[in-house]
PLY file of the C-alpha trace (Angstrom):
ply
format ascii 1.0
element vertex 250
property float x
property float y
property float z
element edge 249
property int vertex1
property int vertex2
end_header
-12.98 -6.53 -1.85
-12.03 -8.02 1.51
-13.11 -6.41 4.77
-9.79 -7.55 6.33
-11.45 -8.52 9.60
-8.87 -10.92 11.01
-6.04 -9.38 9.00
-6.63 -5.93 10.52
-5.63 -7.05 14.02
-2.21 -8.28 12.85
-1.63 -6.05 9.81
1.00 -3.92 11.57
2.83 -7.02 12.77
2.95 -8.53 9.28
4.15 -5.27 7.68
6.75 -4.52 10.34
9.45 -4.63 7.64
7.99 -1.58 5.86
9.84 1.66 6.57
6.78 3.90 6.76
8.72 6.91 7.99
11.20 6.82 5.10
8.38 6.56 2.57
6.44 9.36 4.24
9.52 11.59 4.18
9.84 10.94 0.44
6.20 11.83 -0.18
6.38 14.97 1.97
9.47 16.08 0.09
7.62 15.69 -3.20
4.56 17.53 -1.89
6.73 20.41 -0.72
8.54 20.49 -4.07
5.20 21.03 -5.81
4.00 23.66 -3.35
1.89 21.50 -1.03
3.88 21.56 2.20
0.72 22.05 4.25
-3.06 21.92 3.96
-5.71 19.20 3.92
-4.36 15.80 2.86
-6.48 12.82 1.86
-4.97 9.40 2.65
-7.00 7.08 0.41
-6.89 3.44 1.49
-5.34 4.49 4.80
-5.58 1.04 6.41
-4.47 1.11 10.06
-3.35 4.72 9.71
0.43 4.39 9.71
0.92 6.96 6.95
-1.92 9.16 8.20
-0.15 9.51 11.55
3.15 10.48 9.94
1.53 13.08 7.67
-0.36 14.47 10.68
2.92 14.79 12.57
4.25 16.77 9.59
1.49 19.32 10.05
-1.09 18.25 7.46
-4.79 18.15 8.31
-5.34 14.49 7.48
-8.48 12.71 6.33
-7.98 8.94 6.22
-10.43 6.90 4.16
-10.74 3.13 4.03
-13.35 0.55 3.07
-12.51 -1.74 6.01
-14.20 -0.91 9.31
-11.77 -3.20 11.13
-8.72 -1.44 9.69
-10.21 1.90 10.71
-10.88 0.64 14.25
-7.16 -0.07 14.56
-6.35 3.37 13.13
-8.79 5.07 15.49
-7.38 3.24 18.51
-3.81 4.26 17.65
-4.62 7.92 16.96
-6.45 8.18 20.30
-3.49 6.70 22.16
-1.15 9.19 20.46
-3.48 12.18 20.74
-3.43 12.93 17.01
-6.11 14.98 15.25
-7.01 12.80 12.26
-10.44 12.32 10.71
-11.08 8.71 9.69
-13.98 7.89 7.38
-15.37 4.50 6.34
-15.73 5.15 2.61
-14.89 3.60 -0.74
-12.30 5.65 -2.63
-14.28 5.05 -5.83
-17.28 6.91 -4.34
-16.03 9.48 -1.84
-18.33 11.86 0.01
-16.05 14.34 1.78
-17.09 17.49 3.61
-15.11 19.73 1.28
-12.09 19.80 -1.00
-8.53 18.71 -0.22
-5.20 20.24 -1.21
-3.41 16.97 -1.85
-3.97 13.22 -1.76
-1.94 10.04 -1.45
-2.69 6.37 -2.00
0.20 4.20 -0.89
1.31 0.58 -0.43
-0.77 -1.09 -3.15
-4.01 0.83 -2.54
-4.50 1.35 -6.29
-3.72 -2.32 -6.99
-6.60 -3.35 -4.71
-9.13 -1.65 -6.99
-11.05 -4.47 -8.72
-10.80 -3.67 -12.42
-10.26 -0.74 -14.77
-13.73 0.69 -14.18
-12.97 0.94 -10.44
-9.56 2.46 -11.22
-11.12 5.24 -13.28
-13.87 5.77 -10.69
-11.27 6.22 -7.94
-9.33 8.80 -9.97
-12.54 10.69 -10.75
-13.71 10.58 -7.15
-10.40 11.80 -5.73
-10.19 14.47 -8.42
-13.74 15.67 -7.71
-12.80 16.58 -4.14
-9.42 18.10 -4.97
-8.65 21.77 -5.41
-7.37 22.89 -8.80
-3.56 22.51 -8.84
-3.81 19.95 -6.04
-1.20 17.18 -5.98
-2.02 13.46 -6.02
0.77 10.94 -5.35
0.29 7.19 -5.49
2.25 4.00 -6.04
1.46 0.78 -7.88
2.93 -2.70 -7.90
4.38 -3.46 -11.32
3.70 -6.43 -13.56
7.20 -7.67 -12.76
6.35 -7.76 -9.05
3.04 -9.54 -9.66
4.62 -12.08 -11.99
8.03 -12.69 -10.42
7.84 -11.66 -6.77
4.26 -12.18 -5.58
2.86 -14.69 -8.04
2.61 -18.37 -7.06
4.63 -17.81 -3.89
4.04 -18.88 -0.29
5.28 -16.89 2.69
5.18 -18.00 6.32
5.20 -15.68 9.34
5.80 -17.34 12.70
5.13 -14.69 15.36
4.09 -15.02 19.01
0.76 -13.31 18.28
-0.06 -15.15 15.04
1.12 -17.89 12.69
0.36 -16.84 9.12
0.57 -18.80 5.87
0.36 -16.32 2.95
-0.29 -17.91 -0.46
-0.40 -16.05 -3.79
-1.62 -17.21 -7.20
-1.01 -15.10 -10.30
-3.53 -15.12 -13.14
-1.56 -13.91 -16.17
-4.67 -13.57 -18.36
-6.50 -11.37 -15.86
-3.33 -9.61 -14.65
-4.41 -10.38 -11.10
-2.79 -11.90 -8.02
-5.20 -13.79 -5.76
-4.10 -13.84 -2.14
-5.13 -16.21 0.63
-4.09 -15.78 4.23
-4.52 -18.56 6.78
-4.15 -16.98 10.21
-3.69 -19.06 13.36
-4.22 -17.20 16.65
-3.05 -18.86 19.90
-5.85 -19.71 22.32
-5.34 -21.94 25.33
-3.48 -25.06 24.26
-4.45 -24.65 20.61
-5.17 -22.17 17.85
-8.13 -20.41 16.27
-7.89 -20.45 12.48
-9.25 -17.63 10.33
-8.92 -17.05 6.60
-8.76 -13.87 4.51
-8.97 -13.80 0.71
-8.46 -10.79 -1.54
-6.83 -9.84 -4.83
-4.50 -7.26 -6.35
-4.74 -6.15 -9.98
-1.92 -4.98 -12.23
-2.63 -1.78 -14.18
-0.54 -0.78 -17.16
0.93 2.67 -17.59
-1.53 3.23 -20.45
-4.53 2.36 -18.25
-3.29 4.65 -15.50
-2.59 7.53 -17.89
-6.04 7.20 -19.45
-7.76 7.15 -16.05
-5.82 10.19 -14.84
-6.46 12.14 -18.02
-10.20 11.45 -17.81
-10.16 12.74 -14.23
-8.38 15.98 -15.21
-4.96 15.05 -13.82
-1.64 15.64 -15.54
1.36 13.46 -14.68
4.26 15.55 -13.40
6.60 12.66 -12.69
6.68 8.87 -12.78
9.59 6.93 -11.35
10.71 3.55 -10.09
11.00 3.21 -6.34
14.51 1.82 -6.64
15.92 4.61 -8.81
13.62 7.51 -7.87
14.30 9.01 -11.29
12.89 6.99 -14.19
10.50 4.20 -15.07
11.92 0.71 -14.96
10.09 -2.36 -16.24
11.97 -4.51 -13.69
11.06 -2.28 -10.78
8.72 -3.69 -8.14
6.93 -0.40 -7.50
6.28 2.73 -9.54
5.27 6.14 -8.21
3.08 8.70 -9.99
3.01 12.39 -9.10
0.00 14.19 -10.61
-1.56 17.65 -10.62
-5.26 18.48 -10.88
-5.53 20.63 -13.99
-9.07 22.04 -13.72
-12.25 21.83 -11.69
-14.58 18.93 -12.41
0 1
1 2
2 3
3 4
4 5
5 6
6 7
7 8
8 9
9 10
10 11
11 12
12 13
13 14
14 15
15 16
16 17
17 18
18 19
19 20
20 21
21 22
22 23
23 24
24 25
25 26
26 27
27 28
28 29
29 30
30 31
31 32
32 33
33 34
34 35
35 36
36 37
37 38
38 39
39 40
40 41
41 42
42 43
43 44
44 45
45 46
46 47
47 48
48 49
49 50
50 51
51 52
52 53
53 54
54 55
55 56
56 57
57 58
58 59
59 60
60 61
61 62
62 63
63 64
64 65
65 66
66 67
67 68
68 69
69 70
70 71
71 72
72 73
73 74
74 75
75 76
76 77
77 78
78 79
79 80
80 81
81 82
82 83
83 84
84 85
85 86
86 87
87 88
88 89
89 90
90 91
91 92
92 93
93 94
94 95
95 96
96 97
97 98
98 99
99 100
100 101
101 102
102 103
103 104
104 105
105 106
106 107
107 108
108 109
109 110
110 111
111 112
112 113
113 114
114 115
115 116
116 117
117 118
118 119
119 120
120 121
121 122
122 123
123 124
124 125
125 126
126 127
127 128
128 129
129 130
130 131
131 132
132 133
133 134
134 135
135 136
136 137
137 138
138 139
139 140
140 141
141 142
142 143
143 144
144 145
145 146
146 147
147 148
148 149
149 150
150 151
151 152
152 153
153 154
154 155
155 156
156 157
157 158
158 159
159 160
160 161
161 162
162 163
163 164
164 165
165 166
166 167
167 168
168 169
169 170
170 171
171 172
172 173
173 174
174 175
175 176
176 177
177 178
178 179
179 180
180 181
181 182
182 183
183 184
184 185
185 186
186 187
187 188
188 189
189 190
190 191
191 192
192 193
193 194
194 195
195 196
196 197
197 198
198 199
199 200
200 201
201 202
202 203
203 204
204 205
205 206
206 207
207 208
208 209
209 210
210 211
211 212
212 213
213 214
214 215
215 216
216 217
217 218
218 219
219 220
220 221
221 222
222 223
223 224
224 225
225 226
226 227
227 228
228 229
229 230
230 231
231 232
232 233
233 234
234 235
235 236
236 237
237 238
238 239
239 240
240 241
241 242
242 243
243 244
244 245
245 246
246 247
247 248
248 249
């Protein structure tokens, strides 16, 4: 799994089109609906902390966890500038070691898709479940097979920004259900550029694989819906959300 060293410094620039606040409002509404309008919230795969900050502003005691030190450095810098009380930990969501239990957890913007294989998927569900109170709520999203195959796969995207020139190339492996991603980043320096490369992958997980992993980790699915409709599953949706409840202690 990539450490996102060069990517971390420009991640917020390259995801500027994401409406974090709208998504956070949706998640908070769901958490409140299921009785978790406050408490300790785990943001698994928190990246540069954009969601962690919004959940903190909503009154949650936020623990942000990410495998990338560089992403967490960006998150730490931003939280200090804003004076937010967020605990950031450099940990793998498949092998968490928290100081206690949490009331709810989220994993957003492809965090689950970055887990490298079904064994890692199940380990992440078990690890999150182990540190969650009974009746805790876990909400996450996943990129669908349609998005991997028709939107991401075998596509090239170019970002021409003052701070960075980025060539983003994807290659979809239909047999492995995996999209391999390569970023060539060009940072201005003097009269030229410094070039750095990042490579990582995203995996597609079927509804059956997700259900099995959740069941083995003592989660029940309360709701599953397409991002576009917010009501039902849709095979042509680009992103699906799962809302789950911890059914019993590990």
